[in-house]
Each structure stands twice: as C-alpha cells, then as structure tokens.
C-alpha positions in Angstrom: 40.6 -2.6 -2.8 38.6 0.4 -4.0 37.1 1.5 -1.2 38.4 2.5 2.4 35.0 2.6 4.4 31.6 1.6 4.3 28.2 3.0 5.7 25.9 1.0 7.8 22.4 1.4 9.4 22.5 0.8 13.3 19.8 0.8 15.9 21.4 2.7 18.6 18.3 2.6 21.2 14.7 1.5 20.8 13.0 3.5 18.1 16.3 5.4 17.3 18.6 4.6 14.2 21.7 6.1 12.5 24.3 5.7 9.8 27.5 4.8 10.9 30.7 4.8 8.8 33.1 1.8 9.4 36.3 0.5 7.8 36.0 -1.7 4.7 38.5 -4.4 4.8 40.4 -5.9 1.9 39.2 -9.4 0.7 41.1 -12.3 1.4 41.6 -15.3 -0.5 38.3 -16.7 0.1 36.3 -13.6 0.4 34.3 -11.2 -1.9 33.8 -7.6 -1.9 30.2 -6.6 -2.5 28.6 -3.1 -3.6 25.0 -3.2 -2.4 22.3 -2.4 -4.9 19.1 -3.2 -2.8 18.3 -4.3 0.7 15.0 -5.3 2.0 13.4 -4.6 5.2 11.7 -7.6 6.8 9.2 -5.3 8.6 7.9 -7.5 11.4 11.1 -8.9 12.6 13.0 -5.7 11.9 10.4 -3.6 13.5 10.6 -5.9 16.7 14.5 -5.3 16.9 14.2 -1.7 16.2 11.7 -1.1 18.9 13.8 -3.0 21.3 11.2 -5.9 21.8 13.3 -8.8 21.3 12.8 -10.7 24.6 16.0 -11.5 26.5 15.5 -15.4 25.9 15.8 -15.1 22.3 18.8 -12.5 22.2 21.1 -15.5 21.0 18.8 -17.5 18.9 17.8 -14.2 17.0 21.1 -13.0 16.0 21.4 -12.4 12.1 24.2 -14.2 10.5 26.4 -10.8 10.1 25.0 -9.1 13.1 27.1 -6.9 15.1 26.6 -5.5 18.5 24.1 -7.2 20.8 20.4 -6.8 21.5 18.7 -4.6 22.8 21.5 -2.5 21.0 23.5 -0.7 19.5 23.1 -3.4 17.1 23.6 -3.5 13.1 20.9 -6.0 11.9 19.2 -7.3 8.7 19.5 -10.2 6.5 18.3 -9.2 2.9 21.0 -7.8 0.9 21.4 -7.8 -3.0 24.7 -6.7 -4.5 27.3 -6.9 -7.2 30.8 -8.5 -6.6 33.5 -5.9 -7.3 36.5 -7.7 -5.9 37.6 -11.1 -4.9 37.0 -14.5 -6.7 37.6 -14.0 -10.2 34.6 -16.2 -11.4 32.3 -14.1 -9.1 33.3 -10.5 -10.5 30.3 -8.5 -11.8 27.9 -11.1 -10.8 24.9 -10.3 -8.8 24.3 -11.8 -5.4 22.3 -12.4 -2.2 23.7 -12.3 1.1 22.3 -12.6 4.6 24.0 -9.0 5.4 22.6 -6.2 7.4 21.9 -2.7 5.4 25.2 -1.6 4.5 26.5 0.2 1.2 29.5 -2.2 0.7 31.0 -5.0 2.6 33.2 -8.3 2.4 31.8 -11.7 3.2 33.0 -15.3 2.7 32.5 -16.6 -0.8 30.1 -19.4 0.7 28.0 -16.5 2.1 26.9 -15.3 -1.3 24.5 -17.0 -3.5 24.5 -15.9 -7.5 21.0 -14.9 -8.6 19.6 -17.2 -11.3 19.0 -16.0 -14.8 15.9 -14.0 -15.2 15.6 -12.9 -11.6 16.2 -8.9 -11.3 18.1 -7.8 -8.6 15.2 -5.5 -7.3 13.0 -8.6 -6.9 15.6 -10.9 -5.2 14.9 -8.5 -1.9 12.1 -11.1 -1.4 14.5 -14.0 -1.0 14.3 -14.2 2.8 10.7 -13.8 3.0 10.1 -16.8 0.4 12.7 -18.8 2.3 10.1 -18.3 5.1 7.4 -19.4 3.3 8.9 -22.5 1.8 9.8 -23.5 5.4 6.3 -22.8 6.6 4.9 -24.8 3.6 7.0 -27.7 4.5 5.8 -27.6 8.0 2.4 -27.3 6.9 2.7 -30.2 4.6 -0.5 -29.7 2.4 -1.7 -32.4 0.3 -3.6 -32.7 -3.1 -7.1 -31.3 -2.6 -6.8 -30.0 0.7 -8.8 -27.0 1.7 -6.4 -24.4 3.0 -7.0 -20.8 4.6 -4.2 -18.6 5.2 -4.8 -15.6 7.7 -2.5 -12.6 6.9 -1.8 -11.2 3.4 1.3 -9.9 4.4 4.3 -11.0 2.3 4.9 -14.5 4.0 1.3 -15.1 4.0 0.8 -14.2 0.7 3.7 -16.4 -0.5 2.4 -19.3 1.6 -1.0 -19.1 -0.1 0.8 -18.8 -3.5 2.6 -22.0 -3.0 -0.2 -24.0 -1.6 -2.3 -22.9 -4.6 0.2 -24.4 -7.0 -0.6 -27.9 -5.4 -3.3 -29.6 -7.7 -6.6 -29.7 -6.4 -6.2 -27.3 -3.5 -8.8 -24.7 -2.6 -6.8 -21.9 -1.0 -8.1 -18.7 0.5 -6.1 -15.9 1.5 -7.8 -13.9 4.3 -7.0 -10.4 5.7 -8.8 -7.3 7.4 -7.8 -5.3 4.8 -10.1 -5.1 1.6 -7.0 -3.6 -0.2 -5.5 -7.0 -0.4 -7.8 -8.4 -2.8 -6.0 -6.7 -5.5 -2.8 -8.4 -4.4 -4.4 -11.8 -4.1 -5.9 -11.4 -7.7 -2.6 -10.3 -9.1 -1.0 -13.8 -7.9 -4.0 -15.8 -8.8 -5.0 -16.5 -5.2 -8.8 -16.3 -3.8 -9.3 -13.7 -1.3 -11.9 -12.9 1.4 -12.2 -10.6 4.5 -11.8 -12.2 8.1 -15.6 -12.3 8.8 -16.1 -14.3 5.4 -13.4 -16.9 5.9 -14.3 -20.4 5.2 -14.4 -23.1 7.8 -13.8 -26.7 8.3 -10.5 -26.4 6.8 -8.0 -29.4 6.4 -4.9 -26.7 7.2 -4.8 -23.1 8.3 -1.6 -21.1 8.3 -1.5 -17.9 10.5 0.8 -15.3 9.4 -1.2 -12.0 10.5 1.2 -11.1 13.5 -2.3 -10.6 15.4 -3.3 -12.6 18.2 -6.9 -12.2 17.0 -5.9 -14.1 14.1 -4.5 -16.8 15.6 -7.7 -17.2 17.7 -9.7 -17.3 14.5 -7.4 -19.8 13.0 -8.6 -22.3 15.5 -12.2 -21.6 14.7 -11.7 -21.9 11.2 -9.7 -25.3 11.6 -11.6 -28.6 11.0 -11.7 -31.8 13.3 -8.2 -33.2 13.6 -6.7 -30.5 11.4 -3.4 -28.5 11.8 -2.9 -24.9 12.4 0.5 -23.7 11.4 1.8 -20.5 13.3 3.9 -18.3 11.5 3.9 -15.1 13.4 6.2 -14.0 16.0 5.3 -11.8 18.8 8.4 -10.7 20.4 7.8 -9.7 23.8 4.0 -9.7 23.5 1.8 -12.4 25.6 -0.9 -14.4 23.7 -3.8 -15.9 25.0 -5.8 -18.5 23.3 -8.9 -20.3 24.0 -7.7 -23.8 24.4 -10.6 -24.4 27.2 -13.4 -24.7 24.4 -13.4 -27.1 21.6 -9.6 -27.3 21.1 -9.2 -30.8 22.8 -12.2 -32.3 21.8 -11.7 -31.5 18.2 -8.2 -32.6 18.5 -6.5 -29.9 16.8 -3.0 -29.5 16.4 -1.0 -26.4 16.8 2.4 -26.4 15.3 5.2 -23.7 15.5 7.1 -22.7 12.5 10.2 -20.9 12.3 12.7 -20.5 9.2 16.2 -20.8 11.3 15.7 -24.7 11.5 14.6 -27.0 8.5 11.9 -29.5 9.3 13.7 -32.6 10.7 12.6 -34.8 7.7 14.3 -32.4 5.4 17.7 -32.4 7.0 19.2 -35.5 5.3 19.2 -33.8 1.9 18.5 -30.1 2.4 20.4 -27.4 4.1 20.0 -23.8 4.1 22.0 -23.0 1.0 19.7 -25.4 -1.0 16.7 -23.8 0.1 17.7 -20.3 -0.5 18.7 -21.1 -4.0 15.1 -22.8 -4.3 13.5 -19.5 -2.9 15.7 -17.4 -5.6 14.6 -19.6 -8.4 10.8 -19.5 -7.5 11.1 -15.6 -7.5 11.6 -15.4 -11.3 7.6 -14.9 -11.6 7.0 -11.2 -12.4 3.9 -11.2 -10.4 5.8 -11.2 -7.3 6.8 -7.7 -7.6 3.3 -6.8 -6.4 4.9 -7.6 -2.8 7.1 -4.7 -3.0 5.2 -1.8 -1.6 7.6 0.9 -1.6 11.2 2.0 -2.1 13.5 4.4 -0.4 17.2 5.9 -0.7 19.7 4.1 1.8 20.3 7.7 3.3 16.6 8.0 4.4 16.8 4.9 6.5 17.2 6.5 9.8 14.1 8.6 9.4 12.2 5.9 7.6 12.6 2.9 10.1 10.5 4.8 12.8 7.6 5.2 10.2 7.6 1.7 8.9 7.8 0.4 12.7 4.7 2.0 13.4 3.0 1.6 10.0 -0.3 -0.1 9.3 -0.6 -3.3 7.5 -0.4 -1.3 4.0 3.3 -1.9 4.2 4.6 -5.2 2.7 8.0 -5.5 1.6 9.7 -2.0 1.5 12.9 -1.9 -0.4 16.1 0.1 0.1 17.9 1.4 -3.0 22.0 2.3 -2.9 23.6 4.8 -5.0 24.8 3.2 -8.2 28.4 4.6 -7.9 28.9 4.5 -4.2 
C-alpha cells in the first residue's frame, strides 16, 4: 500500500472544522484504495451538519454511509467523492469512480461501494451525482405526466435538476422560479423557462418546492391547481415551519408530499435499488450544460476556513467543488 496515512475534514463543534490525519488501511481482497480527485459540498445538508442543526430525532437516519463520529460532533460527514482506484481489485485499477465518502484525500472502501464513471463523464462534473440522485427521486415522487404544467420553486442545484428532468417530458410546460434574477442565466443555459417569484404561473398540475425557505413552500400551495400535488424537497433541520392549511388547502384538495432521497418510492423497489439509481444519475450527468451548476472550486486545504463561509453564504452558491492534490 503506497500510503500510510490520510487526511480528512471533521466538524469538531458547531461552526468549527479542521483537517485531521488518520491511518490509511491496506485494502483487503474485496476492497479498493482510492486517491481522491474531487469532492462536492452538498451545501444545504452539510451546512446544517456543520452548524450543529441536525435534530436529535434524525441523528441515526441522517448518518452518511461512511460517517465517523456522531451528531452533533465531532463528526466526519459527506457523501460526494470522486477519485481514482490506486490499489485493490485489478479490474478497477486506474478507473475513476464515485463513492459516498466524506471529504478525505484517500481512503479504502469495499468494491461494491464504488461506481465507475461512465465514458464521457468528466470526474470534475461527477460531483453532482448525489444531487442528481436526489432530483431523480424527487421526480419519481412527483410523477409528472405528458403535458403537465409544472412549477419548480428554488433554482438551487436540486431544484434546477428537477426542472431540467421534467422539461424533457414531451408537452410539459416547466417554469423554474427563484427570488434571484441571476438564476435566469442558469435556466437559459439548461433550456428551462425562468421567472421571479412574483411572476410565477398559477394553476399548476404539479409544484415542486426546493428553495429551503418556508416562504417558498407557502407560495407552492397558492400556485398549485385544484387537486394538484405539492412535492416538498427541502429539509429544514431543526427549523419549525408553519403553513396556511386553514385557508383553501382542504377545499381545493391539495396533496402535500414529502420527498427524501434515502428511500426509493415503494413502486420502484421491486426493480430498482440505490446502485441502479446512482448509475442512472451518473449517466445523465454526461450533458456538458450541467457544468453551470458548479459555482466555485477550492483546494482541500482551504476547507476548514471555507465551510463557515459556505454555510453562511447567500443563494449565490450552487455546488462548490473541492479539488485535491494530483500527487497526494
């Protein structure tokens, strides 16, 4: 094994992170060693983790596959890692792979915990895989149909991907809504109609909320047509959210559905599993226009100083990519 140690990012306490060195094990017969090329910060969830805002009721359900430590911390958390196999299974040596591993420069995982990148997908774009999985699951939960009028509130990474997927269905009229005028350029690059919140179309067959702001969810209820579905994809951590369910919610027979990537929709489970869904996500990411969803890149060594800024950042941040040394 060429490496004796690895360096990982840990959240030590709310709002405080550091790089820690730890032993690097030798891969066993059914394991591979990875040298990380890029990782991605899933800003919404990772900000809540970094700020210590995961409610105690969710401490077990929120665990990442290779998390170390426990909430609220110290904890090594993350699930977007793209690297190259440097030891282990010979058929994978030299292959670029995706893994649900935290921010760490090298690591050892079981063979079935890595997914080779498909031909035509650059490693730098593959950091969007977890967001694409979330968007796929959300579209499955939303079940848009041919010709549906669909409004997606929140032009972050997940919301934009949901709108992009829905717009590929023949006959749909999809509008991506955000409070930031700057998101219009992103929507145009992906071929999606865009409007500001005050101009959002009403009487939709389907509304998907992904802004992370309770005001966006309240707006979703007003934009849904009679008997329509509202799919809630935001997660608020320990924040309370109030909704106007005493107005026309019942008389209009609206349906509010929660969507979460950790579980596949029940009708998919006979044929789909998480590995098949991830393979689909990686395949869909071969479209070059999706590079627009990566709003910045930083060196791994900058991560302790970077995370507080990202957690406090406005909606200008989309996916922030972490770059690792090429000869670590």
